[in-house]
Short mmCIF file of the C-alpha atoms (twelve columns), coordinates in Angstrom:
data_MODEL
# 
_entry.id   MODEL 
# 
loop_
_atom_site.group_PDB 
_atom_site.id 
_atom_site.type_symbol 
_atom_site.label_atom_id 
_atom_site.label_alt_id 
_atom_site.label_comp_id 
_atom_site.label_asym_id 
_atom_site.label_seq_id 
_atom_site.Cartn_x 
_atom_site.Cartn_y 
_atom_site.Cartn_z 
_atom_site.pdbx_PDB_model_num 
ATOM 1  C CA . MET A 1  8.700   -13.606 -11.978 1 
ATOM 2  C CA . SER A 2  5.846   -14.559 -9.555  1 
ATOM 3  C CA . TRP A 3  2.653   -12.800 -9.544  1 
ATOM 4  C CA . LYS A 4  3.088   -11.453 -6.133  1 
ATOM 5  C CA . HIS A 5  6.647   -9.819  -7.476  1 
ATOM 6  C CA . ARG A 6  4.421   -8.119  -10.158 1 
ATOM 7  C CA . ILE A 7  2.026   -6.874  -7.656  1 
ATOM 8  C CA . PHE A 8  4.741   -5.192  -5.382  1 
ATOM 9  C CA . ARG A 9  6.184   -3.812  -8.813  1 
ATOM 10 C CA . LEU A 10 2.828   -2.437  -9.857  1 
ATOM 11 C CA . LEU A 11 2.316   -0.708  -6.450  1 
ATOM 12 C CA . GLY A 12 5.886   0.919   -6.845  1 
ATOM 13 C CA . LYS A 13 7.955   -1.040  -4.446  1 
ATOM 14 C CA . GLU A 14 10.428  -4.033  -5.278  1 
ATOM 15 C CA . PRO A 15 9.785   -6.696  -2.762  1 
ATOM 16 C CA . GLU A 16 12.729  -7.598  -0.438  1 
ATOM 17 C CA . ALA A 17 11.288  -11.036 0.523   1 
ATOM 18 C CA . VAL A 18 7.934   -12.294 -0.861  1 
ATOM 19 C CA . VAL A 19 6.218   -14.935 1.338   1 
ATOM 20 C CA . VAL A 20 4.600   -17.465 -0.588  1 
ATOM 21 C CA . SER A 21 1.194   -18.216 0.589   1 
ATOM 22 C CA . PHE A 22 -2.099  -19.724 -0.931  1 
ATOM 23 C CA . CYS A 23 -4.743  -17.060 -1.018  1 
ATOM 24 C CA . SER A 24 -7.252  -15.648 -3.521  1 
ATOM 25 C CA . GLY A 25 -6.013  -12.812 -5.901  1 
ATOM 26 C CA . PRO A 26 -8.227  -10.205 -4.186  1 
ATOM 27 C CA . GLU A 27 -6.650  -11.237 -0.859  1 
ATOM 28 C CA . ALA A 28 -2.917  -11.011 -1.993  1 
ATOM 29 C CA . LEU A 29 -3.377  -7.978  -3.653  1 
ATOM 30 C CA . GLY A 30 -5.142  -6.323  -0.492  1 
ATOM 31 C CA . HIS A 31 -2.210  -7.808  1.783   1 
ATOM 32 C CA . ALA A 32 0.380   -6.289  -0.583  1 
ATOM 33 C CA . MET A 33 -1.234  -3.083  -0.060  1 
ATOM 34 C CA . VAL A 34 -1.441  -2.998  3.536   1 
ATOM 35 C CA . GLU A 35 2.055   -4.161  3.532   1 
ATOM 36 C CA . LEU A 36 2.811   -0.925  1.605   1 
ATOM 37 C CA . GLY A 37 1.135   1.300   3.874   1 
ATOM 38 C CA . ARG A 38 -2.088  1.461   1.471   1 
ATOM 39 C CA . SER A 39 -4.681  0.329   3.850   1 
ATOM 40 C CA . ALA A 40 -7.526  2.343   2.578   1 
ATOM 41 C CA . GLU A 41 -6.956  1.213   -0.935  1 
ATOM 42 C CA . ALA A 42 -6.833  -2.383  0.304   1 
ATOM 43 C CA . VAL A 43 -10.047 -2.285  1.904   1 
ATOM 44 C CA . PRO A 44 -12.202 -2.945  -1.236  1 
ATOM 45 C CA . PHE A 45 -10.203 -6.034  -2.305  1 
ATOM 46 C CA . LEU A 46 -10.337 -7.342  1.079   1 
ATOM 47 C CA . GLN A 47 -14.156 -6.812  1.272   1 
ATOM 48 C CA . ARG A 48 -14.405 -8.813  -1.961  1 
ATOM 49 C CA . THR A 49 -12.341 -11.614 -0.563  1 
ATOM 50 C CA . VAL A 50 -14.778 -11.725 2.685   1 
ATOM 51 C CA . ALA A 51 -17.798 -11.756 0.216   1 
ATOM 52 C CA . LEU A 52 -16.376 -14.662 -1.656  1 
ATOM 53 C CA . GLN A 53 -15.113 -16.635 1.254   1 
ATOM 54 C CA . PRO A 54 -16.967 -15.610 4.313   1 
ATOM 55 C CA . ALA A 55 -15.360 -18.340 6.426   1 
ATOM 56 C CA . ASN A 56 -11.865 -17.036 5.552   1 
ATOM 57 C CA . ALA A 57 -10.645 -16.127 9.091   1 
ATOM 58 C CA . ASP A 58 -7.368  -14.729 7.818   1 
ATOM 59 C CA . GLY A 59 -9.086  -12.655 5.177   1 
ATOM 60 C CA . ARG A 60 -11.446 -11.006 7.819   1 
ATOM 61 C CA . GLU A 61 -8.484  -10.486 10.134  1 
ATOM 62 C CA . LEU A 62 -6.489  -8.565  7.489   1 
ATOM 63 C CA . LEU A 63 -9.725  -6.783  6.516   1 
ATOM 64 C CA . GLY A 64 -9.794  -5.705  10.225  1 
ATOM 65 C CA . VAL A 65 -6.186  -4.490  9.944   1 
ATOM 66 C CA . ALA A 66 -6.596  -2.564  6.984   1 
ATOM 67 C CA . LEU A 67 -10.078 -0.998  8.148   1 
ATOM 68 C CA . PHE A 68 -8.398  0.035   11.469  1 
ATOM 69 C CA . GLN A 69 -5.138  1.444   9.733   1 
ATOM 70 C CA . ALA A 70 -7.788  3.483   7.686   1 
ATOM 71 C CA . GLY A 71 -9.600  4.764   10.891  1 
ATOM 72 C CA . GLN A 72 -12.717 2.737   10.271  1 
ATOM 73 C CA . PHE A 73 -12.374 1.416   13.944  1 
ATOM 74 C CA . ALA A 74 -16.146 0.111   14.472  1 
ATOM 75 C CA . ALA A 75 -15.989 -1.833  11.336  1 
ATOM 76 C CA . ALA A 76 -12.359 -3.179  12.159  1 
ATOM 77 C CA . VAL A 77 -13.646 -4.604  15.387  1 
ATOM 78 C CA . GLU A 78 -16.617 -6.295  13.551  1 
ATOM 79 C CA . GLU A 79 -13.940 -8.056  11.304  1 
ATOM 80 C CA . PHE A 80 -11.652 -8.823  14.306  1 
ATOM 81 C CA . ALA A 81 -14.673 -10.442 16.016  1 
ATOM 82 C CA . ALA A 82 -15.950 -12.469 13.234  1 
ATOM 83 C CA . ALA A 83 -12.361 -13.819 12.719  1 
ATOM 84 C CA . SER A 84 -12.064 -14.726 16.208  1 
ATOM 85 C CA . ARG A 85 -15.402 -16.491 16.102  1 
ATOM 86 C CA . LEU A 86 -14.076 -18.552 13.118  1 
ATOM 87 C CA . ARG A 87 -10.790 -19.457 15.037  1 
ATOM 88 C CA . PRO A 88 -12.219 -20.371 18.224  1 
ATOM 89 C CA . GLY A 89 -9.542  -21.204 21.055  1 
# 
């Protein structure tokens, strides 16, 4: 069983399909939590991802999504802007 399947099981949901990607542990856990509708719980994991990898545009974008869904709109806009600057064009 892959580590992503284990994360989904730990969070109480059997994955229907797990997309394989290359991301850090905190980012993967944060992503799984966002997918399960647990965005507020995902925020600390995604903040850790961004602290460890400030140039990670995908991590910043996902953090923005989690923040937005958690009602932290101003912080979400900051992360979306940072992700946009890292991905010009």
